[in-house]
DRENNU-234002 format. One record per atom (N, C-alpha, C): atom name; y, x, z; residue in one letter. Coordinates in Angstrom, 3 decimals. Layout:
// DRENNU-234002
CA/Y/X/Z/a
...
// end
This chain:
// DRENNU-234002
N/5.452/14.676/5.973/m
CA/4.617/13.491/5.703/m
C/5.072/12.791/4.564/m
N/6.391/12.754/4.214/k
CA/6.800/12.108/3.002/k
C/6.358/12.803/1.844/k
N/6.045/14.049/1.627/e
CA/5.628/14.768/0.680/e
C/4.108/14.287/0.415/e
N/3.313/14.167/1.420/l
CA/1.946/13.685/1.327/l
C/1.900/12.389/0.729/l
N/2.753/11.482/1.252/i
CA/2.743/9.905/0.742/i
C/3.083/10.159/-0.605/i
N/4.076/10.805/-0.989/k
CA/4.671/11.031/-2.513/k
C/3.315/11.464/-3.421/k
N/2.659/12.561/-2.945/t
CA/1.720/12.831/-3.651/t
C/0.461/11.955/-3.764/t
N/0.091/11.247/-2.820/l
CA/-0.921/10.363/-2.850/l
C/-0.716/8.991/-3.393/l
N/0.524/8.631/-3.721/n
CA/1.039/7.417/-4.357/n
C/0.211/7.229/-5.856/n
N/0.168/8.224/-6.575/k
CA/-0.477/8.073/-7.971/k
C/-2.068/7.819/-7.791/k
N/-2.617/8.442/-6.719/y
CA/-3.975/8.209/-6.541/y
C/-4.392/6.798/-6.123/y
N/-3.538/6.423/-5.133/i
CA/-3.597/4.987/-4.639/i
C/-3.324/4.058/-5.775/i
N/-2.354/4.187/-6.589/i
CA/-2.224/3.304/-7.611/i
C/-3.208/3.143/-8.595/i
N/-4.003/4.461/-8.942/l
CA/-5.095/4.350/-9.909/l
C/-6.254/3.831/-9.259/l
N/-6.457/3.969/-7.865/l
CA/-7.711/3.248/-7.177/l
C/-7.561/1.749/-7.215/l
N/-6.244/1.193/-7.107/i
CA/-5.887/-0.220/-7.063/i
C/-6.298/-0.760/-8.616/i
N/-5.877/-0.005/-9.562/v
CA/-5.984/-0.396/-10.952/v
C/-7.606/-0.431/-11.276/v
N/-8.382/0.613/-10.706/s
CA/-9.659/0.685/-10.967/s
C/-10.417/-0.596/-10.209/s
N/-9.918/-0.847/-9.090/s
CA/-10.549/-2.126/-8.427/s
C/-10.240/-3.366/-9.125/s
N/-9.389/-3.422/-9.920/l
CA/-9.038/-4.638/-10.620/l
C/-9.954/-4.877/-11.827/l
N/-10.617/-3.823/-12.271/f
CA/-11.534/-4.067/-13.405/f
C/-12.867/-4.032/-12.973/f
N/-13.172/-4.341/-11.824/g
CA/-14.488/-4.500/-10.987/g
C/-15.015/-5.946/-11.215/g
N/-15.078/-6.543/-9.999/m
CA/-15.464/-7.972/-10.040/m
C/-14.503/-8.850/-10.636/m
N/-13.208/-8.761/-10.407/p
CA/-12.249/-9.734/-11.054/p
C/-12.509/-9.780/-12.555/p
N/-12.791/-8.623/-13.230/w
CA/-12.939/-8.759/-14.737/w
C/-13.990/-9.648/-15.133/w
N/-15.162/-9.689/-14.426/f
CA/-16.116/-10.741/-14.725/f
C/-15.589/-12.254/-14.754/f
N/-14.940/-12.537/-13.702/y
CA/-14.239/-13.856/-13.821/y
C/-13.210/-13.972/-14.876/y
N/-12.529/-12.998/-15.184/i
CA/-11.508/-13.248/-16.319/i
C/-12.297/-13.274/-17.610/i
N/-13.300/-12.616/-17.657/k
CA/-14.152/-12.655/-18.807/k
C/-14.769/-14.000/-19.147/k
N/-15.384/-14.490/-18.108/n
CA/-15.759/-15.873/-18.081/n
C/-14.922/-16.905/-18.424/n
N/-13.586/-16.778/-17.871/l
CA/-12.484/-17.753/-18.238/l
C/-12.220/-17.514/-19.747/l
N/-12.230/-16.483/-20.268/i
CA/-11.856/-16.281/-21.768/i
C/-12.900/-16.851/-22.568/i
N/-14.337/-16.709/-22.272/y
CA/-15.303/-17.088/-22.927/y
C/-15.376/-18.703/-22.912/y
N/-14.959/-19.150/-21.805/s
CA/-15.080/-20.758/-21.745/s
C/-14.094/-21.452/-22.482/s
N/-12.831/-20.688/-22.676/n
CA/-11.667/-21.129/-23.543/n
C/-11.845/-20.897/-24.950/n
N/-12.283/-19.726/-25.315/y
CA/-12.494/-19.383/-26.856/y
C/-13.755/-18.782/-27.008/y
N/-14.670/-19.601/-26.965/p
CA/-16.319/-19.183/-27.388/p
C/-16.466/-18.510/-28.663/p
N/-15.896/-19.108/-29.718/n
CA/-15.981/-18.667/-31.083/n
C/-15.399/-17.377/-31.367/n
N/-14.298/-17.122/-30.801/i
CA/-13.664/-15.822/-31.015/i
C/-14.294/-14.436/-30.415/i
N/-14.831/-14.641/-29.280/l
CA/-15.405/-13.450/-28.656/l
C/-16.879/-13.428/-28.746/l
N/-17.521/-14.464/-29.284/s
CA/-19.032/-14.364/-29.497/s
C/-19.460/-13.063/-30.169/s
N/-18.808/-12.747/-31.118/v
CA/-19.199/-11.562/-32.110/v
C/-19.346/-10.270/-31.415/v
N/-18.452/-9.924/-30.525/s
CA/-18.431/-8.629/-29.766/s
C/-18.616/-8.871/-28.322/s
N/-19.520/-9.633/-27.952/y
CA/-19.649/-9.842/-26.562/y
C/-20.149/-8.548/-25.612/y
N/-20.944/-7.937/-26.282/s
CA/-21.372/-6.616/-25.664/s
C/-20.271/-5.665/-25.305/s
N/-19.329/-5.475/-26.066/f
CA/-18.142/-4.574/-26.051/f
C/-17.368/-5.016/-24.723/f
N/-17.043/-6.355/-24.533/y
CA/-16.252/-6.799/-23.346/y
C/-17.003/-6.668/-22.158/y
N/-18.435/-6.382/-22.238/d
CA/-19.106/-6.173/-20.939/d
C/-18.983/-4.628/-20.508/d
N/-18.658/-3.744/-21.416/y
CA/-18.488/-2.414/-21.165/y
C/-17.010/-1.997/-20.714/y
N/-16.115/-2.970/-20.834/i
CA/-14.699/-2.530/-20.506/i
C/-14.648/-1.965/-19.154/i
N/-15.091/-2.666/-18.084/p
CA/-14.888/-2.121/-16.733/p
C/-15.607/-0.753/-16.729/p
N/-16.693/-0.531/-17.254/t
CA/-17.437/0.816/-17.120/t
C/-16.478/1.768/-17.758/t
N/-15.992/1.574/-18.899/i
CA/-15.154/2.591/-19.693/i
C/-13.865/2.892/-18.886/i
N/-13.200/1.802/-18.391/l
CA/-12.015/2.205/-17.570/l
C/-12.287/2.873/-16.377/l
N/-13.473/2.495/-15.703/d
CA/-13.626/3.136/-14.457/d
C/-13.837/4.662/-14.688/d
N/-14.631/5.056/-15.772/y
CA/-14.797/6.392/-16.080/y
C/-13.489/7.156/-16.469/y
N/-12.586/6.459/-17.303/l
CA/-11.287/7.111/-17.560/l
C/-10.389/7.160/-16.492/l
N/-10.527/6.411/-15.427/i
CA/-9.588/6.468/-14.124/i
C/-10.202/7.665/-13.307/i
N/-11.691/7.766/-13.317/r
CA/-12.236/8.907/-12.671/r
C/-11.836/10.293/-13.148/r
N/-11.793/10.138/-14.473/i
CA/-11.550/11.523/-15.174/i
C/-9.908/11.804/-14.865/i
N/-9.051/10.758/-14.946/t
CA/-7.699/11.062/-14.651/t
C/-7.394/11.356/-13.328/t
N/-8.032/10.884/-12.274/i
CA/-8.050/11.331/-11.010/i
C/-8.497/12.869/-10.820/i
N/-9.455/13.019/-11.493/l
CA/-10.007/14.485/-11.451/l
C/-9.090/15.479/-12.017/l
N/-8.423/15.175/-13.089/i
CA/-7.495/15.944/-13.598/i
C/-6.285/16.109/-12.761/i
N/-5.851/15.049/-12.211/l
CA/-4.650/14.972/-11.282/l
C/-4.806/15.773/-10.063/l
N/-6.146/15.829/-9.615/i
CA/-6.433/16.536/-8.372/i
C/-6.556/18.007/-8.729/i
N/-7.039/18.349/-9.796/i
CA/-7.133/19.735/-10.147/i
C/-5.619/20.436/-10.201/i
N/-4.767/19.557/-10.878/i
CA/-3.479/20.055/-11.073/i
C/-2.685/20.147/-9.596/i
N/-2.865/19.145/-8.854/d
CA/-2.378/19.203/-7.515/d
C/-2.920/20.492/-6.633/d
N/-4.256/20.683/-6.872/f
CA/-4.965/21.949/-6.091/f
C/-4.140/23.166/-6.722/f
N/-4.042/23.225/-7.998/k
CA/-3.414/24.583/-8.457/k
C/-1.890/24.617/-8.068/k
N/-1.300/23.537/-7.927/k
CA/0.130/23.511/-7.431/k
C/0.338/23.801/-6.126/k
N/-0.529/23.430/-5.212/e
CA/-0.541/23.632/-3.860/e
C/-1.280/24.975/-3.292/e
N/-1.877/25.528/-4.290/n
CA/-2.613/26.856/-3.972/n
C/-3.649/26.460/-2.919/n
N/-4.443/25.424/-3.092/l
CA/-5.603/25.269/-2.238/l
C/-7.016/25.779/-2.684/l
N/-7.838/25.901/-1.763/k
CA/-9.143/26.402/-2.243/k
C/-10.221/25.366/-2.430/k
N/-11.330/25.537/-2.690/n
CA/-12.379/24.523/-2.771/n
C/-12.237/23.572/-3.978/n
N/-11.598/23.919/-5.065/v
CA/-11.305/23.219/-6.226/v
C/-12.593/22.650/-6.798/v
N/-13.693/23.413/-6.896/l
CA/-14.875/23.003/-7.653/l
C/-15.513/21.669/-6.707/l
N/-15.803/22.169/-5.584/l
CA/-16.468/21.012/-4.799/l
C/-15.645/19.718/-4.677/l
N/-14.338/19.903/-4.506/t
CA/-13.584/18.591/-4.596/t
C/-13.648/17.865/-5.909/t
N/-13.712/18.688/-6.996/s
CA/-13.682/18.073/-8.347/s
C/-15.049/17.500/-8.498/s
N/-16.053/17.852/-8.109/i
CA/-17.413/17.200/-8.092/i
C/-17.341/15.968/-7.242/i
N/-16.947/16.073/-6.024/a
CA/-16.896/14.814/-5.287/a
C/-15.947/13.863/-5.778/a
N/-14.835/14.303/-6.433/t
CA/-14.080/13.343/-7.100/t
C/-14.456/12.561/-8.216/t
N/-15.258/13.129/-8.865/f
CA/-15.985/12.561/-10.053/f
C/-16.879/11.498/-9.833/f
N/-17.621/11.783/-8.659/f
CA/-18.606/10.631/-8.114/f
C/-18.159/9.627/-7.460/f
N/-17.187/10.235/-6.459/y
CA/-16.513/9.290/-5.415/y
C/-15.077/9.581/-5.419/y
N/-14.229/8.936/-6.177/p
CA/-12.781/9.373/-6.175/p
C/-12.196/9.290/-4.851/p
N/-12.365/8.189/-4.103/l
CA/-11.793/8.199/-2.668/l
C/-12.191/9.343/-1.773/l
N/-13.579/9.932/-1.942/l
CA/-13.925/11.004/-1.102/l
C/-13.102/12.174/-1.664/l
N/-12.930/12.550/-3.097/g
CA/-12.150/13.644/-3.302/g
C/-10.713/13.512/-2.923/g
N/-10.016/12.475/-2.951/i
CA/-8.585/12.153/-2.353/i
C/-8.631/12.378/-0.977/i
N/-9.669/11.957/-0.161/m
CA/-9.568/12.375/1.244/m
C/-9.711/13.841/1.520/m
N/-10.496/14.592/0.818/i
CA/-10.718/16.027/0.985/i
C/-9.252/16.660/0.603/i
N/-8.816/16.278/-0.494/f
CA/-7.395/16.914/-0.978/f
C/-6.415/16.532/0.104/f
N/-6.322/15.485/0.665/s
CA/-5.299/15.144/1.636/s
C/-5.455/15.849/3.031/s
N/-6.710/16.050/3.492/i
CA/-7.000/16.798/4.548/i
C/-6.686/18.225/4.304/i
N/-7.108/18.785/3.236/l
CA/-6.782/20.216/2.941/l
C/-5.163/20.402/2.863/l
N/-4.514/19.384/2.167/l
CA/-3.065/19.505/2.185/l
C/-2.286/19.414/3.632/l
N/-2.828/18.503/4.357/l
CA/-2.324/18.412/5.715/l
C/-2.486/19.653/6.397/l
N/-3.596/20.292/6.413/e
CA/-3.940/21.576/7.006/e
C/-2.948/22.630/6.527/e
N/-2.770/22.607/5.199/k
CA/-1.884/23.674/4.936/k
C/-0.485/23.507/5.394/k
N/0.066/22.156/5.301/q
CA/1.395/21.849/5.860/q
C/1.567/22.065/7.272/q
N/0.383/21.886/8.129/k
CA/0.424/22.252/9.499/k
C/0.445/23.641/9.923/k
N/-0.307/24.500/8.987/s
CA/-0.370/25.859/9.379/s
C/1.133/26.565/8.931/s
N/1.823/25.933/7.888/k
CA/3.079/26.277/7.572/k
C/4.198/26.084/8.753/k
N/4.044/25.172/9.511/a
CA/5.026/24.727/10.464/a
C/4.714/25.500/11.702/a
// end
């Protein structure tokens, strides 16, 4: 069980970072705009895309890490899990953890 928690820690951290750039980003952005309106008025649209860009970067990072862990643990269904991970990262992590638990259970 400790191995599973060690393996899932990196995914949990990435999901937490991803959630920080959702709704809280809009409050932070509005706070910055209210304090420094002249500095950020030029590139207003770029700051709107920061949560989207970071979300896709985190999704791709989770996807790459899942593929690496699938290869390391010799698990099957990499393609389906990769597709699920790209669209819903939490679903891909759940599939990976269930397959990993099943493998560890069959070893014992």
